[in-house]
N, C-alpha and C positions, 0 to 999 in steps of 0.2 A: 494551408492551413499545417502547419509542422505537426508530430511526432515526435518531441524529447525523452530519451531513453535514458533511466539514472540507473547508477548501481546504488546498493548501502555499502557504507562503510564497512556497516557489522556482518554486514556479507562478505567482506574480502578476511574475516576472520579465521583462524586454523583449528585456533582453542583444542589444541594437540596435546594431553599431560605433556610438559617435561622438555617443548618444543616452544623458541619464544616465537612471536607475533614478527612479524614484519613490519619495520618502522613505517609511523603511519607515511611520512611522506613517499617511500617506494609504494604503498598500496597507491596513493594519488596518482603515481605517477603511472602505474600499470594500467588506473582503469583514463587516465589521458591517451595514452598511446594508444588503448584499442578501439578508443574513437567513442565512451561513452559521454553523451550531455552534459552530466552531469553526476555528481555525489549527495549521498542522503547521508545526514546524520541523525543517529539515534539516542536520544538522551533516555530511554529503557538500556543501552545499551553501554552508556560511561554517563559517568556526571558530567554537569554543565562545566566545573571548572575545566576536566580531560577536552569538552568539545569543543571549547573559545581557543582551545593553542591547535584547535586542526585552521581557524579565519584565517591567517595565512597562506595555508596551500591551498585555498581557492584564488586568493592575486595569482599565486605564481602559478600555476596550471594553468589558469582561465576557466576551469569546470565551472558550472552553475549548480548553487548551494540546496541542497532540501535540509531543514528540520523536523522530528517527530517527537514529540514532547509527549511526558509521560504525569500531568498536572498532579498531583494526591492532594491538593487544595484549589480553591477559586484562583487564590491571587499567585501559587508558586506558577502559575502557567505565565505570568507577565515577563519573568528573565527568558524566558525563553524566548519569545516574540524579540526581548531587544537582540537574542544570539542570531535570530532569523533573518534582522537587518543586516547582521555584519557579517552572513556569510551571502545576503543578495538571494533565500528563499522566498519564491512567489508567494505564498499559503506555507503558515504550518498545519501541520496533520496532529490529530490529536486522540491520543488512548490516554482516555480521563481515569486515572484512578479514585476519585468519588465516585461509587454505586451505591446510591441507594436502592431499596428493595424496590418498587412501585415506580411508575409512568410517570405520577405527578409529582414524585419526591424529584425525579430526574431532570422536570425540566426545568426549573428554576436552574439549575446547577448548569446544565447547556447553554443558557439562558445568559447566566452572570459572566462564562468563560467567551462567550459572543459577544455580549457588551465591552471586557478587557478588548479584544480583537481589534472592535472598531475605534476606541479609546485610544490604541497603539498602530493603527494604520492597519493589519496583517489580519489578511481571511484566514478562515480557519475551516479543514475540514476536519470531520471526527470518520474515523478509521472503523471499517468494519473487524473488528478483533475482539478475540477473547482476554476474559478476566480482566475488561475495563468495563464502561459505563454504557460501552455499543456492545456486549456480550453478547447478547443474544438477540436472533434476526427477528423475533418479532415484536421485541419491547422498540428494536428499534424503527422497527417500520409505524410503530405508532409514535416513538417520538419525530418521525418525518411528519407523521398527521396532525403533531401537534406547534411542532415549531417549521412553519415551511419555510425559513430562511436557512435552515440545518443545511449544510450538503456534508455528503460523505467522500473519502478516498475510499474507494474497493479495491479489497481484498476479500475474496468472495470466501479464500480459502479455509476461511475461520467458520466460517457460518453453516460451509460443507458438512464440518466436524461437528459443530454447536447441534445440528438439527441431525445429524447422521444421517443423509440425504443419500438412497441409494439407486441406481442404475436400475432402467432411466431415469431421469429428473420426470418428478410428477409436475401434470400439467398447473397446481395449485404451486409448489416451490419456483417453477417458472416463471409464476408473473407475479410471484412474489421479490423473483430476484428482477425481473423486470422495474419493478416499483424501486427499488436500488441501486440499479443502474441508470433510471431517471436523475436519482441524485447525485450522482456522482459526478468529483469534476477532475479526478485523476486516478490511478490505476495500478495495483500491483501485478506483481507477474510469480507465483506459486503454482504448482496443482495439488491438488489432495483428494483426498476421497474420504469415506464417512466415519475411516478410523486414524487417515495416516493426516497429518497437516500439510507433509512436504515429502512429495512424492519423488524420488527417481526419474528421468523424463527420459530415458533410453530403454525402460525397461519394455518389453511388448506389453505386459498382463495391464500395464497404465494408460494404452494409447484412448480405450473408452473416456477417461475423465481428463484425458489431454484435450479430447476433443469438445469435450462438453464445456470447459474453460474458455480454450477458442471459443467460441460458439459466445462466451459471454461477455468476451471481449469483443468481439465482432459488434455482437448489438452494443456495446457501453458505448465503442467508439464511434458508430455509427449517430447514438442517439448526443452525445457529447458536440459532433459535428452538425448537427443540426439545430444548435441551440446558439452557437460560437461563432462568429467572425472568421472569416476567412484568414485574417491574421492572428488570427487567436494560437496560441501554443500549448498543446495536452503533454499532459509529464506522466510514461509509463516506469514505475521502480520495478527495479530487477531484485528482489529480497529473500534471494535463496539464505536462508541462517546458518551457524555450525552447530553443531549437534549441539544439544536436544533435538532441535528440529531436523537438522540431518540426521535418516537411517543409518546404524552403525553396524557394524560384523560382529562376532564374538571376541575378538581383539581391539573393538574402540574404532576401528578405522571406515571411514565414512562408503560406502555403497557406491557412490557418484563421484563425478567431476565437477563442484559446484561453480569452476570459473567456465569450463564450458559449456555448463548448463545455461549460464549469467547470457552467455555468450545469442546461443539454442535459443533463449527467451526472447533476446532482443528481433532478433530477426524472424521468428514466429509475429510479436506485437507489429514489427512496420509490413509485413503481410499482411494482418487482420486489420492494419490501419487502412491500408487500400484498399481492403474488400469492403470496410466499411462504406470507404468514399463513392461506392458504387451502388451505396443501397439507396434507393431513391422515397421509401419513405419509412424510420422506422417503427416497429410497433410498439404499441403505450402499454403499459399495465392493461390495461382494460382489453386489450386486443389481443393480448398473450392468455388469456382466462380462455 
């Protein structure tokens, strides 16, 4: 039961004023040579025309593909699913930009996207992300109750900020996170605190939050392993974004090396995956209360 660790093309951007970005092909080569299993394309960071231009890079490098879509309408998801097939993405992560105010109005939107996914033969995972239909953790939990088939891509950094979680994480929040993890079919690597969505990983003051996230990853991995066959592959995506996700100093310089941090996240994910394999009875949400 292997863990596959991907890097995000968006995360390889520098976004330094006056400094040109490295060519896409060069960034693919660097990700491949570093030993990542795949590359994720983010349609929130590039339009679909530019994204289509990356298709030959997957064939050239042998990297597996993954796609994140930001559909602004129901039908806008469909061309993203076509692109996903072209890059070999096993599923599409949806960060839906149709955002009704009530859960009752959200349900038919999610169900319509899921119907398109079935029509195109592409599984969908809805990311736990801000500024989208799953913006709030509480409404997302209600959506999971209303739509039993809805699956998640867990980026819990957004919900730590969304709910301004404090340390130690309360028992109620831990139980709610477990409910999310029970429905999560992939995971993303980023560490947050209640005020900042992406913390530098080498700062000693951030160690308590690193331990929180690594505990969640271990729990999520254990739950994933318990419900999948031995030959199934789980994807962990390192997605450390450029500024303004990355914190900068007075001169606009990032406080940490995101490339080195991605390699560190990959190592932690491997360790936590192995640790999860030794867990015989992962706690359910009911048990975590």
